[in-house]
N, C-alpha and C positions, 0 to 999 in steps of 0.2 A: 504494500500500500504506500502511496506517495503523499508526503506532507510538505507544507511550506511553513516556516516559522521565522519570525523577525529576530535576527541576531543582535542588531544595534540600530538605534535611531538617534538623530541629533538635529536640533533646531537652534538657530542663532541669528543674530543680526549680521549684516554684511561685514561689519568692521571687526568681528571676532571669529572669523572662520579659521579652522585649523589648517595646518600645513601651508600657511601663508597664502591660502586660496584667494584672500581679498585682493592680493596684488595683481592677479590675472583675471579678476572679475570686476575691474573698475568701471566698466561700461554700464553696469547695472545702476539704476536710479538709486539715489540715497534713501535710506529708510527701509529698503527691502530686506526680507529675511530669507534665509536659505534653510530648507528642511530636506534631509535625505536619510536613508537607512540601508542596511544590508540585510537581505533575505537569503535564507539557506533552504535549498530543496533537498530532502532526504527520503529514502525508501526503507520501509521496515518489512522484512519478510518473516513469515512464520514457517520455519523448516518442517517439512513433513506434514503440515496441517491439511486435512481434507478440504475440498472446495467449500463445503457447506458450513465450515466452522465460523467463517466471517459472513454474516448475513447483511446484504446491502438493502438499501431502500429505507424509506421513512417509516419506522416502526417505534412504538412506545415500549418502554421497559415494563415487564410484568410485575404487578404488585399483588401480594396475597390478599385474598378476602378473609376477614376474621372468621374463625370457627367457634362453635359453642363448646367450650371445654367441659362444661357441666353435663352435657348430654353425651359425652364420650365420643365426640366427633373426631374423625381423622380425614386427611385428604388422600386420595388415590390418584396415581398418574396413569393416564391412558396413553400408551405409546402407539401412535398411528402407524399404519403400514408404510413401507417405503423400501427403496432399493439402495445399494451402496452408492454413496455420493449425493443422494437426495438430502435436502434439509431435514433435520430431525424435528418432527412436529408432534406435539403432545397436548393434552388438556388435563386440567385438574378437576376432580369431582369430590364432593364431600360425602362421607359415608359414616355409618355408626357401626362400631365393632359388634354391638349386641345384635345387629341384624344378620351377622354372619356373611359379610360380603365375600365375593369370590375374587381373589387377587393373589399375586405372587409377591414375595418380599425379596429385596436385593441385599446382598452382603458383599461389600467390596471395600477397598482401601481408598480413601479420598486422595492420597498422594499430595503433590505440591500444589497448593491452592492458587499460587501465582500463575500456574499454567492453566489458563481457562479457555473455554469454548462457549459458543452460544447455541441455544436451541430455541424453538418456538413453544411457548406455553399459552394456549388459547389465542394464538395468533400474535402474541407479543414476545419481544426478546427476553431471554433469561440466561444469565451467565452461570455456568456450572464448571466443575473441575474437568480437566481433560480425561481423567480416569473414568468419571461417570459418563462423559460423552462417548468414550470408547465402548463402555458397557451397553449403553442404549443403542449404539450403532450395531453391535454384534448380536444383541438380543431382539432386535426389531424383526418382525415377520414381513415378508413382501406383500401379503394379501389379507392380513387379519390384525385386529387390535389386540394388544396385550396390556393387562392392567397390573401395575406394580405399586408397591409402597417402597419409597426410597427416601431416606432422611433428608438428603440435600435439597430436594424439591418439595416434598410433601410437608416439611416443617418450615415455617417462616423463620429463617435463621436470624432475622433482625428483631424478633419478638422474644425476649428472654423468658417471659412468663409462659409463652406457648412452648418454647423449647423444653422447659422443665416439665410441663404437663405431658408432652409427647414422649419424652424420655421415660417417664414413669409408665407409659403405655406400651413401650417397645416389647416387653416380654409377651404381652397379650397379642400384639400385632404379629410377631413371628410365630406364635402358637397357632394363630388363626389362619395364617397364609397357607394356601394349598401346596405351595412349593417355595423353597428358599433357594435362590440362585446365588451360588458362591462364584463370584466373578474374579478370576485370578489376574486378568489384564489382557491387553491386546496380544494377539498371536505372534509367533516368530516363524522362521523357516522350519523349525523342528517341532512345532506344536502338534501337528497331526500325528507324527510318529510317536512323540512322547505320550500323548493321550491314548494311543493304541496300546503302547507298552503298559501303561497304567491299567487299562481295561483288562489286559491279559492276567493281571494279578488278582483281580476281584471277580472275574466272570466265573459262573459255575461250570464244572466239568464232571463227567461221570467218574465214580470210584474206580481205581485201577488204571485210569488213563494218565498219561503224562500231563503235567501242568502246561497250559499254553505258553507261559512265559519261559519255560525251560528251553525252547527252541530259538529264543532271541539272542543275537550276538552279544557276547559278554560285555564289552565296553559300552554298547548302546543302552543296555538295560539300566545299568546304574546311573548313567548320565540322565536318562529320561526321567526316572523316578525322582532323582535329586532336583531336577529342574522344576518339578511340580511342587515338591514338599518344601522347597526353600523359597517359594513365592512369598512376598511381603504379607499376604493375607494370613498366613499361618503364624505371623509374629504379633498381630494386633489383638488388643484386649476385647474390644466390642464384638469382634467376629465370633468369639467363643459363644456368647449368648445367642447370637443370631443363628448360628448353625445348630447348636445343641437342641433348640426348641423346635426344629423343623419336622413337619410330618413327612416331607419328601425333600431330598437334596439333589440339586443339579450343580455339579462341579463343572464350570465352564471356563475355558481358556481360549480366547479369540472366538472363533465360531465352532469350536469342537467341545463336546460335552460328554460327561459320564453321569448317570443318574442312579440313585438308589432310594428305596422306600424307607420310611422311618419306623417300621414295626419291629418288634423284638426278633421275630423269626428271621427276617432279612438281615438285620444288623448282626445277629449272632453268626449267621453264615458268612457274612462279609468279613468280620473280624477273624473268623476261623480260617478263611482262605489266605488272608495276609499272614497271620501268625504261622500257619502251616508251611507257607512258602519260606518264611524267614528262618525257621528252624530246620529246614530240609538240607540234606548234604549237597544237593545240586546248587542251592542258593549260595552256599559258602564257598563254592569254587569260583564264583563270579564277583565282579566289582560291587554288586548289590550289597555285599556284607557291610559296606561303609555307609549305606543309606540309613538315615535316622527316621524311622517310621513313627516316632513318638508323637509328633504334632497331629498326624492324621488319626492314629489310634486313640489319642486322648479325645478327639472330637467324636469318633465312632462309638467309643465305650460310654461317653457321656450321653450321646443320643440314645444308646441302648438302655441306660439307667432311667432316662426320662421316659422312654417308651414303656419300660417295665412298670413304672409307677402308673402310667395311663392305663395299662392293660391288666394291672394287678398280678404281675408275674414276679416270682422270686428268682433272682439270678444267683448262680453259684459258680465259683471258680472250677475249672476243669484241668485235666492233665496238660493240655496245650498251654494254658495260661502260665503254669509253673515252668514248663519247658522254655517258653518264650522269655520269662523273667530271668532264667539262669542260662541263657544261650551262650554267654561269653565265658562261662566256667570251663576249665580245661579238664580233659580226661585222656588217659593213655589210649584206650580203645574207643573209637567213635560210637560203638554200640552202647557203651556204658552211659552215654548221654541220655538214652531212652530208658534203659533199665533202672537207672537211679531215680528217674522221675516216677516210674511205676512203683518203686519202693516207697516213695513219699506218699503216694495216694493210698498204698496199702495201709500205712500207719494211720492216715486220716480216716479211712473208711472202716478199718478193722476187718477187712475181707481179704480174699486172695488176689494175687496179681492177675492182670487181665490175660496174660499169656506167659508161658515159660521163657526165660532167657535162652537165646539161641545165637551163638556166635558164628555159626556156619552159614547163615544167610547173609546176603549183602546188606550194607547199611541202607541202601536205597529201598530194598524190599522191607526192611525193618521199619523204615519211616512210613511206608504205605500201611503196614499193619497197625502202627502206632496211631496214625491219624484216623484210620477206619474205626479203631477201638474208641477213640474220643467221640467220633460222630455217633457211634452206637450208644455209648453211655449217656452222652449229653443230649441225644436226640436232635442233633444238628442236621438239618435237611439241605439238600442242594437246590435251594430255591433261587429263582431269578432275582435280579436286582430290583426290578420294578414290576 
């Protein structure tokens, strides 16, 4: 964008001109004044900004209409359909949580607020962070409206009283939402591959079959999982509440997504697949041994506890939880990693071991028997993610 700005302006009588200009302007009538200035023309570029981020034309800036806090009002953002490069157009509607409105909630990192972009809200300009702009761009459908709750737009950030009221309602908002979209940020050249590798860890597969991730090249697998689990979203405090309360979760990075339901059955199976992979002998041969799964497992297990309270289910630790917790302990024979865990469960339960120790079978076969026994005892089913 091109701008003109006045750098210097000067006005004086003819007799006091600078640079002895009065000596070569003697032909001007006495009493005249000289006025001149220096103007600078400069251009400001926004590197990498999509065409629709700067909206041209005469438009007013959007101002929030007050909501009735006593009635439990919230605002919902309707994201109108559009294609990549189109102006992001939205509208705000007022709703009551007690009416059970249908909407999705967004969980994302605000990022650097000085990096802003513009959208349309009810036909008027509204400034948002670049991270939210990217989220709306990637979440927009080409032919249908999506309804979201997102703090940046649905709360009047200039009204401190309203902010306090809406923050108090956030728990109920995320519980009520049909889906919580965890947006990790705009995609990269590796996003599609990374999300496919992540999907391979959590997708169901039949007992006795090799895990889908076991066929992925060694270096690629660890890099992919790390690129997801080290996203800034996993470091922020507010995102914990937003994700833990979800009925359904959509993990989205760029335009690629992985979804899972928020019921106990699904979450137990999901945690089982991850922990089963992490304690497997094949996993430890790969770079994935350096992946820190803690941020994701904390979210999943917190979701599971929340779902258990909803469903009235009592959760108990199983063999796999113990094996996962002690996965870094050393032993001379790799088989002992499994037999030692079975011994712990024998003491806790006061019963016999699930099967007799056998050092003649491969550690890979032992791992399959071990996980099958966990599934049997804990009644963990190979359920789909959604």
